[in-house]
N, C-alpha and C positions, 0 to 999 in steps of 0.2 A: 504494499500499500504506500509506503514511503517513497519507493522508487517511482511509482505512478505520479505522485504529487510533484516529485522533482522534475519528471519529464514534462508534465503539464506547465509547471512554472517556467522551465527553461524555454519551452515552445512559446509561451506567452511573451516572455521577455525578448525572445528573438523576433517575433512578429512585430512587437511594439518598436523595437530598436530599428528594424528594417524599414518600417513605415516612417519613422522620424527621419532617418537618414535619406530615404528616397524623396521625402517631401522637401527637404532642404536642397538636395541635389537638383531636383526638377525645377524648383523655384530659381536657382542660380542659372540653369541652362535656359529656362524661359526668358529670364531677364536679359541674357546675352543675345538670344536670338531675335526677340520681338521688341526690344526697347527702341530701336531705330534712332539712337542718339538722344533719347529723352531720359537717360539714366539719372541725371542730376536735376531734373525739372523741379521736383519737390524741394530738394535742398537749395537750389538757386532761389526759388520763391521765398523760402523761409529766411535765407540770408538777406534777401532784399528788404524784408520787413525788419530784421534785427539790426541792419546797418543804421537805421534811423533812431534806434533806441538810445536813450541817454545812459551812459555808464554810471553806476552808483556803487558806493562802497569800495573797500579796498584802498590801497595806497596808489597814488599817481607815480608813474615812472618817468 
């Protein structure tokens, strides 16, 4: 009975691990194939908003 539980646990961990790895891998491949130069579109928009923000706190260098 203990061996059966071990087998089921290892199978479950293997399936969950494979699913997590393949999800990350497919996301990376999809971004590279289908982004068409828009990889940094969100980051560029966020940076454009943050450039106008006033710096607060800390010490001036």
